[in-house]
C-alpha positions in Angstrom: -0.2 0.1 0.0 3.0 2.6 1.0 4.6 1.6 -2.3 1.2 2.3 -4.2 0.7 5.5 -2.5 4.4 6.5 -3.2 3.9 5.8 -6.7 0.5 7.8 -7.1 1.9 10.7 -5.4 4.8 10.8 -7.7 2.8 10.5 -10.9 0.5 13.3 -9.4 3.6 15.7 -8.9 4.9 14.9 -12.3 1.3 15.3 -13.8 1.2 18.6 -11.7 4.4 19.8 -13.1 3.7 18.9 -16.8 0.4 21.1 -16.5 2.3 24.1 -14.8 4.9 24.0 -17.6 2.0 23.8 -20.3 0.3 26.5 -18.8 3.3 28.5 -18.7 3.7 27.8 -22.4 0.3 28.7 -23.2 0.9 31.9 -21.6 3.8 32.6 -23.6 2.5 31.7 -27.0 -0.5 34.2 -25.9 1.7 37.0 -25.3 3.4 36.4 -28.3 0.3 36.2 -30.3 -0.4 39.5 -28.6 2.9 40.9 -29.1 2.6 40.1 -33.0 -0.4 41.5 -33.2 0.8 44.8 -31.6 3.7 44.7 -34.1 1.1 44.4 -37.3 -1.1 47.3 -35.9 1.6 49.6 -35.1 3.4 48.8 -38.6 -0.2 49.8 -40.0 -0.2 52.9 -38.3 3.2 54.3 -40.2 1.8 53.1 -43.2 -1.0 55.3 -42.9 1.0 58.1 -42.2 3.2 57.7 -45.0 -0.2 57.5 -47.2 -1.2 60.7 -45.5 2.1 62.5 -46.0 2.5 61.4 -49.9 -1.5 62.8 -50.3 -1.9 65.9 -48.6 -4.9 66.7 -50.5 -6.6 64.5 -48.2 -5.9 66.4 -44.9 -7.6 69.6 -44.1 -4.4 71.3 -42.7 -0.8 71.5 -44.6 0.2 68.0 -43.6 -1.6 65.4 -41.7 -0.5 65.6 -37.9 -1.7 62.2 -36.7 -4.6 60.5 -35.2 -5.8 59.1 -31.7 -7.7 55.5 -30.7 -7.6 54.6 -34.4 -9.0 51.1 -35.1 -8.5 49.0 -38.0 -11.4 46.5 -37.1 -14.4 48.2 -35.6 -15.5 47.0 -32.1 -12.2 45.4 -31.1 -10.1 46.0 -28.4 -6.9 47.2 -30.3 -6.3 50.8 -31.1 -3.3 52.8 -32.1 -2.2 56.5 -32.0 -0.1 58.3 -34.5 1.4 61.7 -34.4 4.0 63.0 -37.2 6.0 66.1 -37.2 7.7 67.7 -39.8 11.5 68.5 -39.5 12.2 70.1 -43.0 10.9 69.9 -46.5 11.8 66.2 -46.9 11.6 64.5 -43.6 8.9 63.9 -41.0 8.9 62.3 -37.6 6.5 59.5 -37.0 5.8 58.2 -33.8 3.2 55.4 -33.5 1.7 53.3 -30.5 -0.4 50.5 -30.5 -2.7 49.0 -27.7 -5.1 46.5 -26.2 -7.8 47.9 -23.7 -9.4 45.6 -21.4 -12.0 47.3 -18.9 -10.2 50.3 -19.4 -6.9 49.1 -18.9 -3.8 49.1 -21.7 -2.9 45.2 -21.3 -0.4 45.4 -24.1 1.4 47.9 -26.1 3.7 48.4 -28.9 5.8 51.4 -30.0 7.7 52.5 -33.1 9.5 55.6 -34.1 10.4 56.3 -37.7 12.0 59.0 -39.9 10.1 59.3 -43.3 12.2 60.8 -46.3 10.3 62.1 -49.4 12.7 61.1 -52.4 12.3 62.5 -55.1 11.0 65.8 -54.0 11.1 68.2 -56.8 11.3 71.8 -56.5 12.0 72.6 -60.1 11.5 71.3 -63.5 13.0 72.7 -66.8 11.9 71.2 -70.2 14.3 73.3 -72.8 18.5 73.3 -72.7 19.1 76.1 -70.5 21.9 76.4 -67.6 21.0 77.1 -63.8 22.8 80.2 -63.3 25.0 81.2 -60.3 21.8 83.6 -58.7 19.6 80.5 -58.5 19.1 78.4 -55.5 17.1 75.4 -55.5 16.0 73.8 -52.0 14.8 70.4 -53.1 15.3 67.9 -56.1 15.7 69.4 -60.0 14.9 67.5 -63.1 16.2 68.8 -66.5 14.8 67.4 -69.9 18.2 68.2 -71.7 22.0 68.9 -70.8 22.6 71.2 -68.2 25.4 72.9 -66.9 25.1 74.1 -63.0 26.1 77.3 -61.9 24.1 77.8 -59.0 22.8 75.7 -55.8 20.9 72.6 -55.6 20.5 71.2 -52.1 18.8 68.1 -53.4 19.3 65.7 -56.3 19.8 66.4 -59.9 18.2 64.5 -62.4 18.5 65.0 -66.5 17.6 63.0 -69.4 20.8 63.9 -70.9 23.8 65.4 -69.1 24.7 67.0 -66.2 28.1 69.3 -65.8 28.5 70.9 -62.3 30.7 74.1 -63.1 33.6 74.8 -60.5 31.6 77.1 -58.3 28.2 75.2 -58.7 26.9 73.3 -55.7 25.0 70.1 -56.1 24.6 68.6 -52.6 22.6 65.8 -53.6 23.1 63.0 -56.4 23.4 63.3 -60.0 21.2 61.1 -62.2 22.3 61.4 -65.8 20.2 59.8 -69.0 17.3 59.7 -66.7 13.8 59.7 -68.4 11.7 58.1 -65.9 10.3 61.6 -65.0 10.3 63.3 -68.1 6.6 63.3 -68.2 6.0 63.9 -64.5 4.4 67.3 -64.5 1.1 68.6 -63.4 -1.7 68.6 -65.8 -3.0 72.2 -65.6 -3.8 74.2 -68.9 -5.2 77.4 -69.3 -8.9 75.9 -70.6 -9.4 74.6 -67.3 -9.9 77.7 -65.5 -11.0 80.4 -68.5 -14.6 80.1 -67.6 -15.5 78.1 -64.8 -14.0 74.9 -62.8 -15.5 72.1 -60.9 -14.7 71.3 -57.4 -16.4 67.7 -57.1 -19.6 67.9 -58.6 -20.4 71.7 -58.3 -19.6 74.4 -60.7 -18.0 77.6 -59.8 -17.1 80.5 -62.1 -13.7 82.2 -62.3 -12.8 85.9 -61.8 -12.3 88.1 -64.9 -9.1 90.5 -65.6 -8.9 92.8 -68.5 -5.5 92.7 -70.4 -4.0 95.7 -69.5 -2.0 97.6 -66.4 -3.0 97.6 -62.8 -1.5 99.2 -59.6 -1.6 97.8 -56.4 -3.9 94.6 -57.7 -5.7 92.7 -54.5 -7.7 89.8 -55.2 -8.9 86.9 -53.0 -11.3 83.9 -52.8 -14.5 84.1 -52.1 -17.8 82.0 -51.6 -18.7 82.1 -55.7 -15.1 81.7 -56.4 -13.7 79.6 -53.2 -10.4 78.7 -55.5 -9.7 82.2 -55.6 -9.1 81.9 -59.6 -8.7 85.1 -61.6 -8.0 84.5 -65.4 -6.7 87.2 -68.0 -7.1 86.6 -71.6 -4.0 88.4 -72.6 -0.9 90.5 -71.1 -1.0 91.5 -67.6 1.4 94.4 -66.1 1.4 95.0 -62.4 2.7 97.9 -60.5 2.9 98.4 -56.9 1.9 96.2 -53.9 0.0 93.3 -55.4 -1.8 90.2 -53.7 -3.4 87.5 -54.9 -5.0 85.0 -52.6 -5.8 82.1 -55.0 -4.8 81.3 -58.7 -3.6 83.8 -61.3 -3.9 82.6 -64.9 -2.5 84.6 -67.7 -3.0 83.4 -71.4 -0.3 85.7 -72.7 2.7 87.5 -70.7 2.7 88.3 -67.1 5.1 91.5 -66.6 6.3 93.1 -63.3 6.9 96.6 -63.7 7.5 100.1 -61.6 9.1 98.2 -58.7 6.2 95.7 -58.2 5.7 93.5 -55.4 3.5 90.6 -56.2 2.5 88.0 -53.7 0.7 84.9 -54.7 -0.7 82.5 -52.1 -2.6 79.6 -53.7 -5.8 78.4 -51.7 -5.0 74.7 -50.9 -5.3 71.9 -53.6 -5.0 74.6 -56.3 -2.0 76.0 -58.4 -0.8 79.7 -57.7 0.3 80.5 -60.9 -0.4 79.7 -64.8 1.6 82.0 -67.5 0.9 80.7 -71.1 3.9 82.7 -72.5 6.7 84.7 -70.3 7.2 86.0 -67.2 9.4 88.8 -67.0 10.4 91.6 -64.9 10.7 94.9 -66.4 11.7 97.3 -64.1 14.5 96.9 -61.0 13.1 96.3 -57.6 10.5 93.9 -58.7 9.4 91.1 -56.1 7.7 88.2 -56.8 7.0 85.5 -54.1 5.1 82.6 -54.6 3.4 80.2 -52.2 2.3 77.2 -54.2 2.8 75.4 -57.6 3.8 77.7 -60.4 4.3 76.6 -64.0 5.3 78.9 -66.9 5.1 77.5 -70.6 7.6 79.8 -72.2 10.2 81.2 -69.8 11.1 83.7 -67.0 13.3 86.6 -67.6 14.7 88.9 -65.1 16.5 90.8 -67.6 19.0 91.7 -65.3 17.2 94.1 -63.4 18.9 95.4 -59.9 17.6 94.0 -56.8 15.1 91.4 -58.5 13.8 88.7 -56.1 12.0 85.6 -57.3 11.2 83.0 -54.4 8.7 80.0 -54.9 7.6 77.8 -51.8 6.2 74.5 -53.3 7.2 73.7 -57.2 8.1 75.5 -60.2 7.7 74.0 -63.6 9.1 75.9 -66.9 8.2 73.9 -70.1 10.7 76.7 -72.0 14.3 78.0 -71.5 14.0 78.1 -67.9 15.1 81.1 -65.7 17.0 83.8 -67.9 19.2 86.9 -67.3 19.5 86.9 -63.5 22.2 89.1 -62.8 22.0 91.2 -59.9 19.1 89.4 -58.9 18.1 86.7 -56.4 16.3 83.4 -57.1 15.0 80.8 -54.9 13.0 78.0 -55.0 12.1 75.7 -51.9 10.3 72.2 -52.6 7.2 71.8 -50.4 5.0 68.7 -50.6 2.0 70.4 -48.9 2.0 73.6 -50.7 3.0 72.5 -54.3 0.3 69.4 -54.2 -2.9 70.0 -56.1 -6.2 68.2 -56.8 -8.0 69.9 -59.8 -11.2 68.9 -61.8 -10.8 68.7 -65.6 -14.5 67.3 -65.6 -17.6 66.6 -63.4 -16.4 64.3 -60.5 -13.1 63.4 -62.3 -10.3 64.7 -60.2 -6.7 64.8 -61.3 -3.8 64.8 -58.4 -0.5 65.9 -58.5 2.4 66.1 -55.8 5.8 67.5 -56.1 6.8 64.1 -54.2 7.2 60.9 -56.3 7.6 58.4 -53.5 8.9 58.1 -49.8 11.3 55.6 -48.0 11.9 54.9 -44.1 15.2 56.3 -43.2 15.0 54.3 -40.1 12.4 52.6 -37.9 12.9 52.2 -34.3 11.3 49.9 -31.7 10.9 51.7 -28.2 10.0 50.1 -25.0 6.3 50.3 -24.5 
C-alpha cells in the first residue's frame, strides 16, 4: 500500500509539473500572439502616415499630423495612436503606439519611432536646354529634360534626361542621375482651358474671376464663396505695378510683366495651383519682387532681364516648359520644395479629379522599436 501511495504521489507531482509547464507555455504563446498583433498594428499606423504624407490633398491642414484611438477592426479592443511632425521639406518624424484595452486598462502595447524621407521631391522642372545660373538656389530636387550646366546651388538631387555638368563654383549637395527619363512626363496637368470660364470642385461648378488685359497698380484679389479657389483669368498681357496680393490662382493667357518696382505675392488656396502663365514671365523694372506659395507653371520662360535687386521666390514647386530662368544677374532666385504647398487636386471634368504632388515617392530612413 505504501509503495502504491508513493507511486500515485509521484505521478501526481509529475502531472502537476507538466500541467504547470503547459500553462506557462500557453501563456507565453498567447503573449507572443498579442505582441505580434501589436507589431502589425503599429506598422499599420506608419503606413497610414506615409499614405497621408504623400497625399496631403486628403488632409484639412498643411499636412497630416496624426490620429488618436484609431481602429482597423471596429469594435475590437485594439487601437493605435499616430503623431507626425515635419523636420524640413523632405523629412517627417512619425511616432506610433498600438495598444489593447480591457476594462479601461492597457494590457499590451507596441511602439515604433520612424523617420520618413520624401524621395524625390521636386522643387524645379525645366524642359529646354538652359543652364542654371549662379543666382539660382534650389532647395529640393531638380529635373532637366536636356543637357544642363549647374552654376547655381541645388540642395538636393539633380536628374537629367541627358547630361549634367557642375561648374567649378556650382554646388550639388545630392546625387546626380544622368540619362534619366523616368520623370520626363512627371508634370502637373494644368491648362488654361481648365480655368478660362469655370471650374469644378467635385460636382459643383464655380465661375472664375476675370481680369481685363492691361496695367494694374496695387491689385488685390482673393477667394470668395462664389469663387472658393480664388481663380482669376486674364485673356492677354497682364502688367502689374505697386504692391499686389493674390490669395488664389492667377492665370495669364499671354505674358505676365512686373514693372515699376512691383511687389507681387501669390498664395494658393489649398489643393489648387498658384500661377499659370501661358507665355513669359518678365521683370520689366528694378526692385521687382515675386513671392509664390504653391505650384507655379510657366509655359515659355522666366526673364529677369538683369534688373537690379530683383527677387523671385517660390515655396512649393516651379515648372518651366521653355528656356528656364534667364538673365538673373543682380537678382536673387530661390525655389524651395514643399510637398504640402505644391500638391494639387483639380477637376478637369465633373467628378473627375486629377492629382499631382511634387514628391514622387518616399521611404523610411529609420524605424526603431521603443520599449512600450
